[in-house]
C-alpha positions as a printed Julia matrix, in Angstrom:
169×3 Matrix{Float64}:
 200.51  176.61   65.11
 197.02  176.25   63.6
 196.4   172.71   62.42
 197.81  171.0    65.54
 195.07  168.79   67.01
 196.78  167.25   70.05
 199.41  168.24   72.61
 200.96  165.02   73.81
 202.12  163.77   77.24
 204.98  165.88   78.68
 205.06  168.13   75.62
 205.79  171.23   77.69
 206.68  169.53   80.98
 209.33  171.4    82.97
 209.67  174.03   80.21
 210.55  177.71   80.87
 207.73  179.21   78.77
 205.79  182.02   80.5
 202.94  182.44   77.98
 201.33  180.03   75.54
 198.36  180.4    73.24
 196.88  177.14   72.0
 194.93  177.32   68.7
 191.3   176.2    68.53
 192.31  173.32   66.25
 193.64  171.51   69.34
 190.94  169.18   70.72
 193.06  167.22   73.17
 195.75  168.09   75.67
 197.2   164.9    77.12
 197.9   164.25   80.78
 200.99  165.93   82.27
 201.39  168.16   79.17
 202.42  171.24   81.19
 203.44  169.5    84.44
 206.19  171.37   86.31
 206.22  174.28   83.84
 206.88  176.47   86.85
 207.35  179.72   84.89
 204.03  179.46   83.05
 201.88  182.51   83.91
 199.34  182.71   81.11
 197.71  180.12   78.91
 194.86  180.35   76.42
 192.98  177.09   76.11
 191.19  176.04   72.86
 187.43  176.36   72.69
 186.78  172.66   71.82
 188.76  171.04   74.61
 186.79  168.28   76.42
 188.85  167.66   79.58
 191.68  169.0    81.67
 193.62  165.77   82.01
 195.5   164.14   84.89
 198.3   166.42   86.23
 198.01  168.64   83.15
 199.07  171.75   85.07
 200.59  170.09   88.13
 203.09  172.4    89.85
 202.68  175.32   87.43
 203.63  177.52   90.39
 203.36  180.87   88.6
 200.02  180.27   86.9
 197.79  183.05   88.28
 194.59  182.76   86.31
 192.92  180.51   83.76
 189.65  180.53   81.92
 188.47  177.05   81.05
 186.3   176.81   77.91
 182.63  175.78   78.22
 183.34  172.57   76.23
 185.29  171.05   79.14
 183.2   168.49   81.04
 185.75  167.15   83.5
 188.75  168.34   85.47
 190.74  165.23   86.18
 192.86  164.14   89.18
 195.65  166.5    90.25
 194.94  168.79   87.25
 195.95  171.98   89.08
 197.61  170.59   92.22
 200.57  172.67   93.3
 199.43  175.79   91.42
 200.28  177.96   94.4
 199.64  181.25   92.61
 196.31  180.33   91.04
 194.04  183.14   92.23
 191.48  183.45   89.45
 189.68  180.65   87.73
 186.58  180.51   85.59
 184.91  177.1    85.49
 182.96  176.11   82.37
 179.21  175.83   82.08
 179.49  172.27   80.71
 181.51  170.94   83.66
 180.2   167.72   85.26
 183.05  166.45   87.43
 185.85  167.87   89.55
 188.11  164.91   90.38
 190.43  164.09   93.29
 192.97  166.77   94.3
 192.07  168.81   91.21
 192.62  172.2    92.95
 194.42  171.12   96.09
 196.54  173.99   97.43
 195.08  176.66   95.16
 195.12  180.32   96.21
 191.72  181.47   94.96
 189.34  182.62   97.66
 186.13  182.41   95.67
 184.91  179.96   93.09
 181.6   179.48   91.36
 180.89  175.83   90.75
 178.44  175.81   87.84
 175.11  173.99   87.6
 175.73  170.61   86.02
 178.57  169.57   88.29
 177.48  166.29   89.95
 180.71  165.12   91.55
 183.38  166.71   93.79
 186.24  164.26   94.25
 188.44  163.4    97.24
 190.5   166.37   98.5
 189.47  168.38   95.4
 189.95  171.72   97.22
 192.12  170.43  100.05
 194.42  173.0   101.62
 192.96  175.84   99.55
 192.35  179.49  100.47
 188.61  179.33   99.78
 186.39  181.41  102.08
 182.94  180.4   100.87
 181.56  177.76   98.52
 178.07  177.32   97.14
 177.56  174.02   95.41
 175.1   173.72   92.54
 171.78  171.93   92.93
 173.05  169.24   90.57
 175.7   168.07   93.08
 175.17  164.41   94.06
 178.52  163.34   95.56
 181.03  165.14   97.74
 183.91  162.8    98.55
 186.15  162.57  101.58
 188.23  165.62  102.44
 186.94  167.74   99.55
 187.52  170.95  101.5
 189.79  169.6   104.26
 192.51  171.93  105.69
 190.99  174.92  103.92
 191.35  176.98  107.08
 189.88  180.21  105.73
 186.66  178.41  104.71
 183.75  179.76  106.72
 180.8   178.43  104.77
 179.84  175.56  102.48
 176.29  175.56  101.17
 175.28  171.98  100.36
 172.21  171.55   98.18
 169.34  169.23   99.08
 170.02  166.78   96.23
 173.34  165.5    97.59
 173.09  161.72   97.97
 176.64  160.93   99.11
 178.53  163.04  101.65
 181.64  161.25  102.83
 183.33  161.74  106.17
 185.55  164.74  106.88
 184.36  166.79  103.97
């Protein structure tokens, strides 16, 4: 309900909910809050959320699409790992960091990484269905295996400003 400001660790972990609408009064969703909620298909995130925390949506196998509010600046480790049905995602304009394994195994074929993102973590898009990726000019670091085993991937456009490009990207 309105008035709730935080969704705590494991609050909806392994639940059978298919749809959830989170009010804009929520400013924090803790790590693992929706982990293993395998029936979750639709979720509305609050407009003042700052981060998608560690394993927040881990193994939400039926989650097909999500729009992340512009207030989110980081997508933490394993945030969407195991979201096998995730085909549509809208990344926020305020995003700065996509951490390790954040979207590993995702189904989306296309993603727009917004200007402002400076860091792509280890195995962030590992084993995904991406076909083409254009990184923003603000990208500075692309860590090891960021796009590894993404067999459909035909093109990655790396901007001139990248200062760290680890092996086996």
